[in-house]
C-alpha positions as MATLAB code, in Angstrom:
seq = 'MCDGEHTGTGLRSKKFILTERCTVRLCNCKHTQTPPFCDGSHVGMVPPDFTFTTHPAV';
ca = [
     102.201   92.488   86.813;
     100.076   90.668   89.404;
     101.975   88.128   91.488;
      99.019   87.012   93.634;
     100.551   88.469   96.811;
      97.225   90.143   97.673;
      95.347   86.806   97.827;
      93.199   86.701  100.957;
      93.509   90.451  101.682;
      90.285   91.583  100.040;
      92.280   93.638   97.519;
      91.666   93.046   93.839;
      93.704   93.754   90.746;
      92.707   96.961   88.970;
      92.386   96.733   85.189;
      93.006   99.867   83.164;
      93.461  100.835   79.532;
      95.631  103.694   78.354;
      93.983  105.387   75.384;
      97.063  107.371   74.401;
     100.823  107.045   74.728;
     101.872  108.678   77.990;
     103.918  108.204   81.142;
     102.013  107.100   84.251;
     102.958  106.173   87.804;
     101.175  103.170   89.245;
     100.398  103.078   92.972;
     102.068  100.396   95.051;
     101.155  101.704   98.524;
      97.372  101.140   98.101;
      96.519  104.534   99.679;
      95.864  106.470   96.468;
      92.484  108.073   95.847;
      92.959  107.575   92.095;
      93.672  103.837   91.619;
      95.590  102.418   89.892;
      97.565  105.659   89.558;
      99.821  107.209   92.200;
      98.544  110.506   93.629;
     101.365  111.007   96.137;
      99.381  109.769   99.167;
     102.404  107.733  100.275;
     104.491  110.876  100.952;
     103.148  111.340  104.488;
     103.600  107.650  105.311;
     107.408  107.507  105.138;
     109.281  107.775  108.469;
     111.613  110.823  108.576;
     114.752  108.672  108.848;
     113.860  106.472  105.849;
     116.301  106.613  102.927;
     115.207  105.909   99.381;
     117.621  104.181   97.056;
     117.404  104.291   93.310;
     118.349  101.602   90.868;
     119.490  102.221   87.304;
     116.932  101.495   84.618;
     117.408   98.155   82.943;
];
């Protein structure tokens, strides 16, 4: 999943192992307190006029 975009930023890839079959949400905003998992920290970062769009699952 790493595309190297973080090169030179001081950020590093976070390795994790799931020990059971489950659904997880991975953080992409880098503000989570529980990396690599999303904890909802991004919610307060979105401007009020921002519109999310969804894409059908492939």
